[in-house]
C-alpha positions as a LaTeX table, in Angstrom:
\begin{tabular}{lrrr}
\hline
Residue & $x$ (\AA) & $y$ (\AA) & $z$ (\AA) \\
\hline
Met1 & $-44.68$ & 217.57 & 133.81 \\
Asn2 & $-46.97$ & 218.95 & 131.10 \\
Val3 & $-47.70$ & 216.22 & 128.57 \\
Pro4 & $-49.56$ & 217.38 & 125.42 \\
Lys5 & $-52.72$ & 215.54 & 124.57 \\
Pro6 & $-52.60$ & 213.34 & 121.46 \\
Phe7 & $-53.63$ & 214.93 & 118.18 \\
Thr8 & $-57.23$ & 214.00 & 117.39 \\
Asn9 & $-58.84$ & 213.76 & 114.00 \\
Leu10 & $-62.42$ & 213.70 & 112.77 \\
Leu11 & $-63.04$ & 211.55 & 109.70 \\
Pro12 & $-66.49$ & 212.28 & 108.29 \\
Thr13 & $-68.03$ & 210.10 & 105.59 \\
Phe14 & $-66.16$ & 210.49 & 102.32 \\
Ile15 & $-67.67$ & 212.67 & 99.60 \\
Asn16 & $-68.41$ & 210.63 & 96.49 \\
Lys17 & $-67.81$ & 212.62 & 93.29 \\
Thr18 & $-67.71$ & 209.49 & 91.11 \\
Ser19 & $-70.51$ & 207.90 & 89.13 \\
Glu20 & $-70.24$ & 204.69 & 91.19 \\
Pro21 & $-73.07$ & 204.63 & 93.77 \\
Gln22 & $-72.40$ & 204.13 & 97.48 \\
Leu23 & $-68.64$ & 204.00 & 97.04 \\
Glu24 & $-68.22$ & 206.29 & 100.05 \\
Ile25 & $-69.61$ & 203.68 & 102.45 \\
Ala26 & $-66.92$ & 201.01 & 102.00 \\
Thr27 & $-64.07$ & 203.47 & 101.55 \\
Thr28 & $-64.91$ & 205.41 & 104.72 \\
Arg29 & $-65.23$ & 202.19 & 106.72 \\
Phe30 & $-61.83$ & 200.91 & 105.61 \\
Ala31 & $-60.19$ & 204.29 & 106.26 \\
Leu32 & $-61.55$ & 204.31 & 109.82 \\
Gln33 & $-60.14$ & 200.81 & 110.36 \\
Glu34 & $-56.78$ & 201.79 & 108.89 \\
Phe35 & $-56.46$ & 204.89 & 111.12 \\
Gln36 & $-57.32$ & 202.77 & 114.16 \\
Lys37 & $-54.79$ & 200.10 & 113.15 \\
Asp38 & $-52.06$ & 202.68 & 112.50 \\
Gly39 & $-52.59$ & 204.48 & 115.82 \\
Ser40 & $-50.65$ & 207.64 & 114.89 \\
Leu41 & $-53.75$ & 209.82 & 115.05 \\
Lys42 & $-56.66$ & 209.34 & 117.39 \\
Leu43 & $-60.15$ & 209.46 & 115.87 \\
Ser44 & $-62.65$ & 211.54 & 117.79 \\
Ser45 & $-65.99$ & 213.30 & 117.69 \\
Ala46 & $-66.53$ & 216.64 & 115.96 \\
Glu47 & $-66.49$ & 218.45 & 119.32 \\
Glu48 & $-63.19$ & 216.95 & 120.47 \\
Ala49 & $-61.27$ & 216.84 & 117.17 \\
Asp50 & $-58.22$ & 219.02 & 116.60 \\
Ala51 & $-58.53$ & 218.59 & 112.84 \\
Ile52 & $-60.96$ & 217.42 & 110.19 \\
Leu53 & $-59.93$ & 215.19 & 107.30 \\
Glu54 & $-62.04$ & 215.73 & 104.21 \\
Val55 & $-61.77$ & 212.99 & 101.61 \\
Lys56 & $-63.33$ & 213.33 & 98.16 \\
Leu57 & $-63.55$ & 210.26 & 95.98 \\
Thr58 & $-62.70$ & 211.72 & 92.59 \\
Asp59 & $-62.54$ & 208.79 & 90.19 \\
Tyr60 & $-63.46$ & 205.14 & 89.83 \\
Lys61 & $-61.89$ & 203.12 & 87.04 \\
Leu62 & $-62.65$ & 199.56 & 86.01 \\
Ala63 & $-60.15$ & 198.02 & 83.59 \\
Pro64 & $-59.89$ & 194.49 & 82.18 \\
Leu65 & $-56.65$ & 192.68 & 83.03 \\
Gln66 & $-57.01$ & 189.26 & 81.44 \\
Tyr67 & $-59.15$ & 187.98 & 78.59 \\
Asp68 & $-60.55$ & 184.56 & 77.78 \\
Ser69 & $-58.39$ & 183.08 & 74.98 \\
Asn70 & $-61.48$ & 181.47 & 73.41 \\
Arg71 & $-63.55$ & 184.67 & 73.59 \\
Pro72 & $-61.27$ & 187.68 & 73.12 \\
Thr73 & $-63.96$ & 190.17 & 74.13 \\
Ala74 & $-64.72$ & 188.44 & 77.45 \\
Ala75 & $-62.57$ & 189.55 & 80.37 \\
Leu76 & $-61.68$ & 187.02 & 83.05 \\
Glu77 & $-60.13$ & 189.50 & 85.47 \\
Tyr78 & $-60.56$ & 193.22 & 86.17 \\
Arg79 & $-58.86$ & 195.91 & 88.25 \\
Ile80 & $-60.73$ & 198.57 & 90.19 \\
Thr81 & $-58.75$ & 201.75 & 90.80 \\
Leu82 & $-60.06$ & 204.39 & 93.20 \\
Tyr83 & $-58.77$ & 207.96 & 93.32 \\
Ala84 & $-59.31$ & 210.50 & 96.08 \\
Ser85 & $-58.16$ & 213.92 & 97.22 \\
Ile86 & $-57.54$ & 214.72 & 100.88 \\
Val87 & $-57.41$ & 217.91 & 102.93 \\
Leu88 & $-56.58$ & 217.85 & 106.65 \\
Thr89 & $-57.60$ & 221.15 & 108.24 \\
Arg90 & $-56.88$ & 222.31 & 111.80 \\
Lys91 & $-60.19$ & 223.26 & 113.44 \\
Arg92 & $-59.04$ & 226.15 & 115.63 \\
Asp93 & $-57.71$ & 228.35 & 112.80 \\
Gly94 & $-58.71$ & 226.64 & 109.54 \\
Lys95 & $-55.08$ & 226.08 & 108.52 \\
Val96 & $-54.49$ & 223.25 & 106.04 \\
Ile97 & $-52.09$ & 220.80 & 107.67 \\
Ala98 & $-51.92$ & 218.25 & 104.87 \\
Glu99 & $-53.26$ & 218.14 & 101.35 \\
Asn100 & $-52.90$ & 215.68 & 98.53 \\
Pro101 & $-54.94$ & 215.77 & 95.32 \\
Arg102 & $-54.12$ & 212.21 & 94.22 \\
Cys103 & $-54.41$ & 209.31 & 96.62 \\
Phe104 & $-55.25$ & 205.97 & 95.06 \\
Gly105 & $-55.94$ & 202.34 & 95.76 \\
Glu106 & $-56.47$ & 199.38 & 93.49 \\
Gly107 & $-57.64$ & 195.81 & 93.61 \\
Ala108 & $-57.83$ & 193.00 & 91.06 \\
Phe109 & $-60.59$ & 190.42 & 91.01 \\
Pro110 & $-61.74$ & 187.50 & 88.85 \\
Val111 & $-65.08$ & 187.59 & 87.07 \\
Val112 & $-67.29$ & 184.89 & 88.54 \\
Gly113 & $-70.82$ & 185.03 & 87.18 \\
Asp114 & $-71.79$ & 188.56 & 86.23 \\
Leu115 & $-69.52$ & 191.61 & 86.43 \\
Ser116 & $-71.74$ & 193.54 & 88.87 \\
Ser117 & $-71.55$ & 190.78 & 91.47 \\
Ser118 & $-67.85$ & 190.23 & 90.84 \\
Lys119 & $-67.09$ & 193.92 & 91.48 \\
Leu120 & $-68.23$ & 193.36 & 95.05 \\
Thr121 & $-65.14$ & 191.21 & 95.64 \\
Gly122 & $-62.76$ & 193.76 & 94.10 \\
Leu123 & $-64.10$ & 196.86 & 95.84 \\
Pro124 & $-62.95$ & 195.92 & 99.38 \\
Ile125 & $-59.43$ & 195.24 & 98.08 \\
Ala126 & $-59.25$ & 198.62 & 96.36 \\
Ala127 & $-60.88$ & 200.40 & 99.33 \\
Lys128 & $-58.33$ & 198.91 & 101.77 \\
Asp129 & $-55.47$ & 199.93 & 99.49 \\
Leu130 & $-56.88$ & 203.47 & 99.20 \\
Ala131 & $-57.30$ & 203.67 & 102.98 \\
His132 & $-53.67$ & 202.65 & 103.47 \\
Asp133 & $-52.50$ & 205.33 & 101.01 \\
Ile134 & $-54.62$ & 208.02 & 102.73 \\
Val135 & $-53.33$ & 207.15 & 106.20 \\
Gln136 & $-49.75$ & 207.06 & 104.94 \\
Lys137 & $-50.06$ & 210.49 & 103.31 \\
Val138 & $-51.69$ & 212.05 & 106.36 \\
Thr139 & $-49.31$ & 210.59 & 108.93 \\
Glu140 & $-46.11$ & 211.27 & 106.98 \\
Val141 & $-46.66$ & 215.04 & 107.31 \\
Trp142 & $-47.60$ & 214.68 & 110.95 \\
\hline
\end{tabular}
């Protein structure tokens, strides 16, 4: 019986086109974890991969959600929203298997201390949500 080998996918580090530094590090890490958890596609090396998934982080938005009633200009809670585009390309012939220009993930977080430090608690939430959306969009066409 001839059983086909599982489809393998290379996931290189995301390309960061936003103004937020080092965003690609956390988002790539969470996407790798999400693909491993999902199990639909096997991650592999560049030499063994059947396809390459290119992910470009296209936008980073930070929006206040809740304000302090005593200080109307001071936000108590923010939302980070991350946007990305994806292209899954088959290696052997360069054919695009899946493409989506608008994946997104978001995460809300309270402001504790300064905003820069507080963003560090919101980024993993948004990155995990983005990773889930990317995996869902890739696997639904597979």
